[in-house]
C-alpha positions in Angstrom: 27.5 145.2 150.5 30.9 146.6 151.0 33.2 148.2 148.5 35.5 151.1 147.9 33.0 152.3 145.3 29.4 151.0 145.4 26.9 151.8 142.7 23.2 150.8 143.1 19.5 151.9 143.0 19.4 152.4 139.2 22.3 154.8 139.2 24.6 155.3 136.2 28.2 156.0 137.2 31.2 156.8 134.9 34.7 156.6 136.3 37.8 157.7 134.3 41.4 157.4 135.5 42.6 157.4 139.1 43.3 154.7 141.6 40.9 152.6 143.7 42.4 150.8 146.7 40.6 148.4 149.1 42.3 146.7 152.1 39.4 145.3 154.1 37.9 141.8 153.8 34.7 141.7 151.8 35.5 145.1 150.1 35.4 144.9 146.4 37.1 147.7 144.4 34.1 148.7 142.2 30.7 147.1 143.0 27.8 147.3 140.6 24.6 146.0 142.3 21.5 145.8 140.0 18.9 145.5 142.7 17.2 142.2 141.8 17.7 140.8 145.3 20.0 138.0 144.1 17.2 136.4 142.1 19.0 134.6 139.3 17.6 135.4 135.9 15.6 138.4 137.1 16.0 141.8 135.5 18.0 144.5 137.3 17.1 148.1 138.0 19.3 149.6 135.3 22.3 150.2 137.5 25.3 150.7 135.2 29.0 151.3 135.8 31.3 152.5 133.0 35.0 152.6 134.1 38.1 153.2 132.1 41.9 153.8 132.5 41.7 153.1 136.2 44.0 151.2 138.6 42.2 148.9 141.1 44.0 147.1 143.9 42.3 145.0 146.6 44.2 143.0 149.3 41.4 141.6 151.6 39.6 138.3 151.3 36.3 138.3 149.4 37.4 141.5 147.6 37.1 141.3 143.8 38.4 144.0 141.5 35.2 144.8 139.6 32.1 143.1 141.1 28.7 142.8 139.4 25.6 141.2 141.0 21.9 141.6 141.2 21.4 142.1 137.4 23.8 145.1 137.2 25.8 146.1 134.1 29.5 146.9 134.0 31.6 148.2 131.1 35.3 148.3 131.8 38.0 149.6 129.5 41.8 149.4 129.9 41.9 148.7 133.6 44.8 147.6 135.7 43.3 145.3 138.3 45.2 143.2 141.0 43.7 141.3 143.9 45.6 139.5 146.7 43.0 137.9 148.9 41.1 134.7 149.0 37.9 134.4 146.9 38.8 137.7 145.1 38.4 137.3 141.4 39.7 140.2 139.4 36.5 140.2 137.4 33.9 138.9 139.8 30.2 138.2 139.8 27.8 136.6 142.3 24.2 135.8 142.9 21.7 137.6 140.7 24.2 137.8 137.8 24.3 140.6 135.3 26.3 141.7 132.3 30.0 142.5 132.2 31.8 143.8 129.1 35.6 144.3 129.3 37.9 145.6 126.7 41.7 145.9 127.2 43.6 146.0 130.4 45.4 143.5 132.8 43.7 141.5 135.5 45.9 139.6 138.0 45.1 137.5 141.1 47.3 135.8 143.6 44.8 134.4 146.3 43.3 131.0 146.9 40.0 130.5 145.1 40.6 133.7 143.1 40.4 133.1 139.4 41.0 136.0 137.0 37.2 135.7 136.1 34.4 134.1 138.2 31.1 134.0 136.3 27.6 133.7 137.6 26.7 136.2 134.8 27.3 136.8 131.1 30.8 138.1 130.7 32.6 139.1 127.6 36.3 140.1 127.7 38.4 141.2 124.7 42.0 142.2 124.2 43.0 141.7 127.9 45.7 139.9 129.8 44.4 137.6 132.5 46.6 136.0 135.0 45.9 133.8 138.0 48.9 132.9 140.1 47.4 130.3 142.4 43.8 129.5 141.3 41.9 128.6 138.2 42.1 131.0 135.3 38.4 131.2 135.0 35.4 129.6 136.6 31.8 129.4 135.3 29.0 128.3 137.6 25.7 127.0 136.2 23.7 128.7 133.6 26.2 131.5 132.8 28.9 132.3 130.3 32.4 133.7 129.6 33.5 134.8 126.1 37.1 135.7 125.5 38.2 137.4 122.3 41.9 137.8 121.6 42.9 137.5 125.2 46.0 136.0 126.8 45.0 133.9 129.8 47.6 132.2 132.1 46.8 130.2 135.2 49.0 128.3 137.7 46.4 126.4 139.8 48.6 124.7 142.4 46.3 124.5 145.4 42.8 123.1 145.7 40.0 125.2 147.1 36.8 124.2 148.9 35.2 121.0 147.5 37.5 120.8 144.5 39.6 117.6 144.1 41.2 118.6 140.8 43.6 121.3 139.7 42.6 123.0 136.4 42.7 126.2 134.4 39.2 126.4 133.0 36.7 125.1 135.6 33.0 124.7 134.6 30.7 123.4 137.4 27.6 123.8 139.4 27.9 124.0 143.2 24.1 123.8 143.9 24.6 126.6 146.5 22.0 128.8 144.9 24.6 131.3 143.5 23.7 130.3 139.9 20.7 128.6 138.2 21.4 125.2 136.8 21.6 124.9 133.0 24.1 124.9 130.2 27.4 126.8 130.9 29.2 128.3 127.9 32.9 129.0 127.5 33.9 130.6 124.2 37.4 131.6 123.2 38.5 133.0 119.9 42.1 133.9 119.2 44.6 134.8 121.8 46.5 132.3 124.0 45.6 129.9 126.9 48.6 128.8 129.1 47.9 126.2 131.7 50.8 125.7 134.0 49.3 123.2 136.4 46.5 120.6 136.3 44.0 120.0 133.5 43.4 122.7 130.9 39.6 122.1 131.1 37.5 120.5 133.8 33.8 120.0 133.7 31.8 118.6 136.6 28.2 118.6 137.8 26.8 120.6 134.9 26.3 120.7 131.1 29.0 122.7 129.4 29.6 123.9 125.9 33.2 124.8 125.1 33.8 126.6 121.8 37.4 127.2 120.6 38.7 128.8 117.4 42.3 129.6 116.6 43.5 129.7 120.3 47.1 129.0 121.0 46.9 126.4 123.9 50.0 125.6 125.9 49.8 122.9 128.5 52.9 123.0 130.8 51.7 120.3 133.2 53.6 117.0 132.9 50.5 114.9 132.8 49.3 116.8 129.6 45.6 116.4 130.3 43.5 118.6 128.0 40.0 117.9 129.4 38.4 116.0 132.1 34.6 115.4 132.4 33.9 113.5 135.6 32.8 113.6 139.2 34.4 116.1 141.6 33.4 117.5 145.0 29.8 118.4 144.0 26.7 116.4 143.1 23.1 116.8 142.0 23.6 117.1 138.2 25.2 115.2 135.3 28.8 115.7 134.0 28.2 116.6 130.3 30.4 118.5 127.9 30.4 119.5 124.2 33.6 120.8 122.7 33.3 122.5 119.3 36.7 123.2 117.8 37.1 125.2 114.6 40.5 125.9 113.0 41.9 124.7 116.3 44.9 122.6 117.3 44.2 120.4 120.4 46.6 118.1 122.2 46.7 116.0 125.3 44.6 113.4 127.0 40.8 113.6 127.1 39.4 111.9 130.2 35.7 111.1 130.5 34.4 109.3 133.6 32.2 106.2 133.4 29.1 108.2 134.3 29.9 111.2 132.1 29.3 112.3 128.6 31.4 114.1 125.9 30.7 115.3 122.4 33.8 116.4 120.5 33.4 118.1 117.1 36.4 119.0 115.0 35.9 121.2 112.0 37.6 123.6 109.6 41.1 122.2 109.6 41.2 121.4 113.3 43.5 118.7 114.7 43.6 116.6 117.8 46.7 114.9 118.9 45.8 112.8 122.0 43.7 110.0 123.3 40.3 109.4 125.0 40.1 107.2 128.1 38.2 106.9 131.4 41.0 106.1 133.8 40.9 109.2 136.1 42.7 110.0 139.3 42.1 113.3 141.1 44.7 115.6 142.7 44.4 113.7 146.0 45.4 110.4 144.3 41.9 109.0 144.5 40.5 106.9 141.7 37.5 108.7 140.2 36.8 106.4 137.2 38.3 103.3 135.6 36.6 103.3 132.2 35.3 105.8 129.6 31.7 107.0 129.6 29.7 108.1 126.6 31.9 109.7 124.0 31.0 110.9 120.5 33.7 112.2 118.2 33.0 113.9 114.8 35.7 114.8 112.3 34.8 116.8 109.2 36.7 116.1 106.0 39.3 118.7 106.8 40.2 117.7 110.3 42.4 115.0 111.8 42.9 113.0 115.0 46.4 111.5 115.7 46.3 108.9 118.5 48.8 109.1 121.3 47.3 106.1 123.1 44.5 103.5 122.7 41.2 105.4 122.7 37.7 104.4 123.6 34.5 106.1 122.2 30.9 105.1 121.8 30.4 106.9 118.5 32.7 108.0 115.7 31.5 110.1 112.7 33.9 110.9 109.9 36.4 109.3 107.6 38.6 106.7 109.3 41.4 107.8 107.0 41.5 111.1 108.9 42.5 109.2 112.0 46.3 108.6 112.3 46.7 105.5 114.4 50.4 106.1 115.2 50.6 102.5 116.5 47.5 102.7 118.7 43.9 101.6 118.3 40.6 103.6 118.3 37.9 101.4 119.8 34.3 102.3 118.9 31.9 100.5 121.2 34.6 98.0 121.9 35.4 97.3 118.2 38.7 98.5 116.6 38.1 101.1 113.9 39.4 99.9 110.6 40.7 102.1 107.7 42.8 104.4 109.8 46.2 105.6 108.6 
């Protein structure tokens, strides 16, 4: 373990103000290690870091801003964190997980494979500005979670890293490396803004993911306008499964579900979806991943609508067909055109 500040062995550390700088590879700014030996799901030894009003800057590879592993607990308030190296998430976790609670501050990365947040833990961030200038905005691996409340997240993922064959802003996956237990991944975002400058807004592969969105301002600046892809990528060993729960949420763009993949899309509480569902998928390398849609279930409550921007293919539709605006296109349910649409 290497860091500018390392806290372990059941210690409780409080840091207020000041500047923490790290220039070496593998040297996190603040490292909270909970002592569980990297055993995912195991309790830590009580190691806790509370840090506020501090500037943290790292420039080496493998050097996160605030790092939590081994079941540690980190509370961070109003930090200014920047990282420049490869594999250097501003809010970083690794094997053994832990709990991270962040309120306020700015978190900026510019390295390859360096999202603003990388989660193999349970992470909650509120009222923060999160920016990734080269990589995904956030990554969740396996049985872990990220919750964002009133945050502004921007990502410009223009270069692939490792096994990845897609570019995306929210990546939810399982690498099978042992860094995270397999299970359901959770991404929850309430309020704030999500700006995706390159690639797909959401990408789910090799895991089961639940994405919950409420009143988020989503801006997709990529010309392909792909909201979500659920499909094969550079990892295997598990299914590609996603559930998207949208409440009081406007969604737009293509939803792509691979032929061996599954999506459940639930729109409630005056939500709207302007887009289409299909299974024709090409990755960032120009390779064909899928040619037809997999298993897709869409549910609209009585207050929510779907406006088609292309012919769409689902296996199940629940709701009033009158809440589907055909816009000159056709919604096929198990190969049969849905009637009664507007």
